[in-house]
N, C-alpha and C positions, 0 to 999 in steps of 0.2 A: 732560552735559545732565540736568537734574532730571526726575524723573519726575512726570507731573501724572497725578491721578486724575479722571476725568470719569464721570458717570452719566446714562444716556440718561433723558430724561424722557417719549419717547413712541417711536412706531414709524409708519414710513410704509407705507401700503398703497395698492397700484395695480397694473396690469396688465404693468408693465415689469419683467420678471425677469432681465435682463443688462444690463450698462452699454452705452450707445450714446452717439454723440456729437451726434446731431440730432433735431430732431422734438418738443423737450420742451414748447414753446409751448402746446400742447393738452392735454397730459396731465394729467387731474385726479387728484390723490392726497388721500387721507384721511390725517389724522394724528390716531393715538389715543394720548390720553394715559395714562401708567402710574396704576394706581388711586389712589395717594397723591397725586397731582397733579389728579385731577378737579376743577374749578372753577376752575381757573388760566387757562381761556380766557374767564372772565366779562369782559364789556366789550370784548373784542377785536371783535366784530361791529360796533363803531362805526367801525373803520377799513376802507379798501379793501384794504390791501397787508400784508404781514409781511415780515420776514426770517427765515429757517429756516436753522439752522445744524445740519449733519448730521456723523455720523460714517461715513466710507465704509467700512464693513465689510468689503466683498469685495476691496477694496484693500489693506486693512490686514493681511486673512487669509493675502494671498500672500507678504508680508513682501518685496516686491520691492526691490531696490537702486533708489535713486532718482537719476537722472541729474542732474548739476548743470546740465549744458545739453543741450538737444535741439531737434528742428524739431518746432514744434506739429502735433500729431496724426502725428508721424513722417512728415511731407509733407517732402520734399527740396525742393519749391518754396517752403517756407517758410523764413524766417531762422533760423539757429541761436542760440537765447536761452536764458537762464537760467531755471531752475524757477519763480523767482518773477516771471518776466514774463509767465507763463501761467496759464490756469486749468484747467490738466489736472489729472486725478484722482489721478496718481500724484505724491505729493508727500512732504517729509518726515513731516508729520503730515496725515493722510489726514480732512481737515475740509473738508466742502463748506458753502459759504454762498449762498442764492438769494432773490433779491425775488420774492416770489410774489403773485398775486391771490387775494384771500379769496372763497370762492365760498359758504361757509356754515360756521356755527360753533354749537356747544353747549358745554355744559359739559365733556364729555371727548372731544370731536372736532371737529378743524378740517378743512374741505375747501378746498384750494388749486388754483389751476391754474399750471403752468409751473414745477413743483418737478422738478429735475434729479435725482431720487434713485431707486432702484428700491426694489421690493416688499421689504419688511423692514428697510430702512435704519432705523439708530437716529437719533432725534433729540436733540440737545444742548440746544437751546434756540430759542425762539421770542420775536421781539420785534417790536411794531408797528413798520410804517414810518411814520417820522416825517420829513418833508420837511426842517425846518430843520437835522436831523442827518444825514439819508442821500441827500440830493439834491445833487448838484455841477453848479452851473450852467456850462455850455460845457465838459465834459470832452474832453480830448484824447487820441486813441487813434492808434496808427500804421495805416497803411493795410491790412497785412497782416490785422489783426484782422477788418475788415469783409469781405475776401476770404474769410477761414476760416470765419467765422460767417455767409456769405450764406443756408445752407440750415439753419441752426441751428434756427430757430422754424417 
């Protein structure tokens, strides 16, 4: 596999210091741009939501062997699924993506609600949520997803 080099553009700041599986919906996070990117948020306040791409640095630091198949959250009552059928944080490339509500924005800081990233997480990119690109009408997910995520928000 080719090596790909990415650079953080910002850092997440919030009160969450360890990975958790639930309760992210009300978490408010500050995304602070690196000095060379200050001004990059100009115009973002016109949008209600953003897509945040993160580097899951604590998972990457552990250099875990990524299972090809596993039960979601290691729950035996869930189906045995391939890694790409899940949103688990242990992945071949520890990249997170979350659609978040914008709470506030200025030239160097973006405040969002619902970002599932811990304090200190590097941000790889921020993209405005644009429904014509990002919304899927009537998506289909298997029943186990609703059961697994009942307590997520």
